[in-house]
C-alpha positions as CSV (number, residue, x, y, z in Angstrom):
1,M,0.0,0.0,0.1
2,L,2.9,2.4,0.8
3,S,4.5,1.8,-2.5
4,L,1.1,2.5,-4.3
5,F,0.8,5.9,-2.6
6,S,4.5,6.5,-3.4
7,E,4.1,5.8,-7.0
8,S,1.1,8.1,-7.1
9,A,3.0,11.0,-6.2
10,N,5.6,12.9,-7.9
11,A,9.1,13.7,-6.3
12,D,8.0,17.1,-5.0
13,E,5.0,15.4,-2.9
14,Q,6.7,12.3,-1.5
15,G,7.3,13.8,2.0
16,W,3.8,15.0,2.2
17,V,2.3,11.7,1.0
18,M,4.4,9.5,3.2
19,G,3.9,11.7,6.2
20,I,0.0,11.6,5.8
21,T,0.1,8.0,5.3
22,I,2.1,7.1,8.3
23,A,0.1,9.5,10.4
24,L,-3.3,7.9,9.3
25,F,-1.5,4.3,10.0
26,T,-0.8,5.7,13.6
27,L,-4.2,7.0,14.0
28,G,-5.7,3.6,13.1
29,S,-3.3,1.7,15.4
30,G,-4.3,4.0,18.3
31,L,-7.8,3.5,17.7
32,I,-7.8,-0.2,17.2
33,S,-5.9,-0.3,20.5
34,L,-8.8,1.5,22.3
35,A,-11.4,-0.4,20.4
36,G,-9.5,-3.7,21.4
37,D,-9.7,-2.8,25.0
38,A,-13.5,-2.2,24.8
39,M,-14.1,-5.4,22.8
40,M,-12.1,-7.6,25.3
41,A,-14.4,-6.1,28.0
42,I,-17.1,-7.8,26.1
43,D,-15.6,-11.1,25.3
44,A,-11.8,-12.0,25.1
45,A,-12.3,-13.5,21.5
46,L,-14.0,-10.5,20.1
47,P,-10.7,-8.7,18.9
48,F,-9.7,-11.7,17.2
49,I,-13.0,-12.3,15.5
50,T,-13.0,-8.6,14.3
51,S,-9.5,-9.1,12.9
52,V,-10.4,-12.1,10.8
53,A,-13.6,-10.3,9.7
54,S,-11.5,-7.0,8.9
55,F,-9.0,-9.3,6.9
56,L,-11.8,-10.8,4.8
57,V,-13.2,-7.3,4.1
58,A,-9.8,-6.0,3.1
59,L,-9.3,-9.1,1.0
60,V,-12.5,-8.4,-1.0
61,F,-11.3,-4.7,-1.5
62,I,-8.1,-5.9,-2.9
63,A,-9.5,-8.3,-5.3
64,T,-11.9,-5.7,-6.6
65,L,-10.0,-2.4,-6.5
66,W,-6.6,-3.8,-7.7
67,R,-8.3,-4.7,-11.2
68,Q,-9.1,-1.1,-11.8
69,T,-7.0,0.6,-14.6
70,D,-5.9,3.5,-12.8
71,V,-4.4,1.2,-9.9
72,R,-2.8,-1.1,-12.5
73,S,-1.0,1.9,-14.1
74,L,0.8,2.5,-10.8
75,E,2.5,-0.8,-11.0
76,T,6.3,-0.6,-11.7
77,P,7.5,-3.1,-14.5
78,T,9.3,-6.1,-13.5
79,I,13.2,-6.4,-14.1
80,G,13.7,-7.3,-17.8
81,K,10.3,-6.0,-19.1
82,R,10.2,-2.6,-20.8
């Protein structure tokens, strides 16, 4: 995901894009920590169940969104191909 963000920005915007990306990642991690505590108060297995459900949702998003032309255009060619 970081490489897709990096490829979508030019050299002048790299710092900004990476800074925002890391800030959002950190915010998400903090929110998950707080939510995990609340979920464990309900049931000890609830954070793990939520993790599996989130993984499956992310997998569906990746399977559908990675096929779009604008995302495919961000892929870097493999070595040997031009």
